[in-house]
N, C-alpha and C positions, 0 to 999 in steps of 0.2 A: 080406768086402768086397773089392771089386774097387780095383786099384791106380790112384789118382787120376792125371789127366793133369798135366803140368807147369804148366797155367795154374791148376789149381785148388790148387797148393802156394803159388802166389804171395804171396796175402798172410796165410797163415799162416807163411811162411817171412819174411815182412817184418818181420810182428809180433814173430816171435820175436827179431829183430834190432834192434827198437825201443827193447830195452834200454841200446844203445847200445855195449854191449861187443862184443870179437872173439868169433866162431864159426867153427867147424872143419864140412866138410863132413859127418864123421863125428856129429857131435853134432846138428846139423841132421836127418840119416838117423832117428837114435833119435826125438827129438823128434817129428819128422813122421808117423813111423810108429806112435808112442803116440797122438798126436791123432787119426789116422786109423782107430785102431785094427784095424792090420793085423794079419793070423795070421803065423804063423812060415812058412807056405807062402807068403803074400804077399810076405814080406821076401827070401824065397831063391828066387824064380821069378826066372829067368836072362834074358837077351836072346838071341837067335835064335843071336848069337856063340858063347854059351856062357861068355862073360868077365867078365860083371859082371852084378848083381842088377839087375832092372827097375825098382826104386823108385829105387837109387844112381843109377843114370842120370838118370832124371826130378830128383830133385834137384839133380843136377849140372848140367841144362840150365836148371832154375829159376832157380839162383844165377846161372848164367853170362846170362841175359835181365835179371835185375833188375840186374847189374852193367850190363850194355849201356844199359838205361835209365837209368841212373845213381842207382839207388834204394840200391842196395848197392856198396862198393868193396873191392877185395880190400887186405889189409894184411898180407901176407906168403903164403908158401906154404900153400895150403889154408883160409885165413882171410879172412874178410872182416867187414864191419861194415855200419849203417845210415849214409846218407849223409845230410846237410841235407833235399836235396830227398825223399829217404825220409820222413825223418821229418816231413817238410810232408805226403807224403801221409797219414801214419798221424795227423796232426793232426785230419784229418776223414777217418777210414777209409769207403771206400767197401764196399759189399756185397761185392765181388769185385774181383779185379785178371786182366785178361787182357790176350792180345797186342791188342784192341781199345781196353781202357783207356789202355794206355800208349800208345799211337799217338795217340789223340784228346787227352790230356795234354800229352805231347812228341812233338811233329811231328817234329822234329828226328832222332827214332830212325828214322822210316821203317818 
């Protein structure tokens, strides 16, 4: 399977955090890799820089974007958890979350 883009990771990552517990990026990478049935080759594919795996990078950007949208919050170095706003989205979960969804629901994000 191809590595999903960061927008396809948004809803699954928010659902993972929806338990209200603190989560780490490493834990999220592992959970999402299993959920998307990524192969070992997919997991180790590097960015052109050769310094980071493409999938880890995408999960990182996903957490960054969801934090910017106020759906996740940082709770320590490399740790995050869902916010009340994030729980509100999960109360009536959309089919997917992408940049357009975030901009339409939370115009202050821009």
